[in-house]
C-alpha angles and dihedrals in degrees: 000000000000124000120255114264095230094059117104112257112199091205088072091059093071114085115240093231138081119216118228133220113331097345123133125196117205137182114219118239111258089229093067092099119066117008139180127242122230088265093054097257113148109235113198120229089244093060112116109236116168115263107329122189120215136216123232139172118245110236101170138011135193123243093259096053108114109171107044135051136195109285096030120127114233135190117225143160109262091205092063099057145110116214126213133179120221121180091343095308122112118230135178120232120205145148119264091243090061092065115101103193142002126215116188139155091235090069093059094080097059113088098208094050130084093203090238119087117196 
């Protein structure tokens, strides 16, 4: 018999696109809107605060990308971005050279590494 339509199908998790060259596709962290200061004050997403970088999760990489992998968290400038929507989810498309830092679990094991490359 056929599977129920409301069951989760892992085949639908994979994006139906392939990144080219040095392109990286990321999904912004949901927490990039409102945030709290060190003193606990709620700062709305619309507040003007200098140039603030943002964190995102890598969801796809092109064949020439060398320093990041799918699942890594990367730091980038939200003003230098191209947005795209795939299956109703917004993503940010950028070149690898536009990333400012990488944070990944695979860096934790090396003794001479901080796990964050700036």
